[in-house]
N, C-alpha and C positions, 0 to 999 in steps of 0.2 A: 710455742717453744717451751718445752718443759725446763724447769729449774732443777739442776742436779742436786743430789742429796747434801753434798758438803756445802753448797751455796745456801740452800734452805736452812740448814742447821746453823750456819754462820749468821744469817739474819735473825734467827730465833734467839741464839745465844747472845748476840749483840744487844738485843732488846732486854734480855734478862740482865745483862751488866748494867744497862741504863737504869733499870728499876732498882737493882741492889746496891749500887755504888754509894749512895748517900747513907743507907742504913747498915750495910755489912760490907765494908771495904775489902776485908780478906776474902770473902766468898765471891765478891765481884771479880777481884783479881784472879782467883782460881778458875772461875768460868771463862774469863777473857783468855787466859793461858790455854784453855782446853779447845779453843776454836781452831779448827784446821784450815779454814779458808783465810789466806794471808790478808786480804782486803779488810775483812770484818774483824780479824784479830788485831790488825793495826789500829782500826777505829776504836775498838773496845779498850785496848790497852792505853790508848790516848785519853779516853774518857776516865779510866781508872786513875791515870796520872794527874788529872785535874784535882783529884781529892787526896793525893799522896802527901806524905810528910816531906819536908825539905830535904831530908836525908835519903829518901827513896825515889824522889821524882825523876832524877836524871837516869837512873838505871831502868825505870819504867819507860821513859821516852826512848831510850836506846833500844829496848825490846820492841817497842811499837814501830820504830823506824826500821828495824831489822825485818819485821814482818812485812812492811811496805815493799822492801827490796826483794821480796820473794814472789811478788805478783808476776805475772807471765810476760809483760811487756813494759816498755819504758813509760808509755802514757799512763798506764795504771799505777806504776810505781810512783811516779811523780804526783799524780793526782791525789792518791791516798796518803802519801808522805806529808802532804799539807796539814794533816791532823797533828802529828807530833811537832811539826814546825810551829804551828799556831800556839799550841800549849807551851812550847819552849819560849816563844816570845812573850806570851802573857805572864809566864812565871819568872820572867827576868833572866832567862838562860839564853841570852843573845849569842854567846859563843857556840852553844850547842846547836842553836837554830842555824847559824852560819855553816856549821859543819854538815848539817843535814842538807842545807841549801847547795853546798858545794857538790854533794853527791847527786842531788837533783839536777844540777847544771851538767854534770857528766852524763847523766841519763838522757837529758834533753839533746845534748850533742851527739849522742849515739843513735838516737831515733832517726830513721831514714824517711819516715813519712811526714811530709810538710804540713798536712792537716793535723796529724796526731801531736806534732810539736807544739800546737797551739794550747796544749794543756798548761803551758807556761802562764796563761792568763789566770789559772787557778792559783798559781804560785803568787802572782801579783796581788790577787785578792786576799791572800793569806798574810802577806808581809806589809801590805800598804800602810799600816798604822805606825811602822817604824821607818822613818824617812831614810836613816842610814842604810838599812837593809834594802830598802826599795832602790836607793841609789846604786848599791852594790849589784843588784840583779839586772840593772838596765841593759847593759852590754849583751847579756845572755838573751833577754827578751827580743832585742832588735835582731840579733843573729838568728835565733831559731824560729822567728815568725816572719822572716823576710819573704817567704813563699806561701802559697795556698790561698784559696778563696772559697767563698760560699756563704750562705746566710748565717751560719753559726759563727763563722769568723767575723763577719760584718756586726753581728749582735754583740760579740765579745769586744770589738773595737769601740762601738758606740757606748757600751756599758763603762769601759775603762775611761773613755773621753769625758763622761759625765760624772765621774767619781771625784769628789772634792779632795780625797786623800791622794789619789794618783795625780791630780792636777798640781800637787805641790812640787813635783819633779817635772819641770817644763819639758825636759827631753822626751818623756813619755808622750805628752800631748803632741809635740812636734812630729815625732816618728809615727804615731798612730793616725794622725791626720793625713800624713803623707802616704801611709799604707792604704787608707780608705780611698784616697784620690787614685792611687794606682789600681786598686780593685775596680773602682767605677770606670776608669779608663779602659781597662781590660773588658769589662762587661759591655760597654758601648762598642768597642771594636769588634767583639765577637757577635753582637746582636746584628750588626750590619752584614755579616757574612752568612747569615741564615737565610 
């Protein structure tokens, strides 16, 4: 499968931003803004925002998140939006992170594919260091991951169950354990039918 020109360019320019950002912030920002692929533009602007002054970080994060929302489906929007959410939390911009999270919740609720909605696990992995934000997201995780099965979902559940930060909110552990039992019951029932 050939990679299209805009994607390849995005990958290359993202790498350029990573190299430039520590030595030439302004040029890194200029390169990040020039990226046409929304996924790589979001990631690059998030990277630049890590080095931004306190007066410009919020506008960079907003620009990064805006790029995430231009991706072509809900799963990709939410997955890449984890970049500006993470930087927001690490820079103490919790209100901004929650605003981004609210839009991600809306995107997750709009996604009709039960397997695609499991990108909510990426959100959990991004926010897990902030217990209040993790608590805030619980109802969404439970709602959007109530369906779907497969090895990737099982791997995601097991990863979350073993994560000490996720374990701080017992509701996650209780729900994910229950989900795993449901999946295993479904697998056994369907194995007998073959």
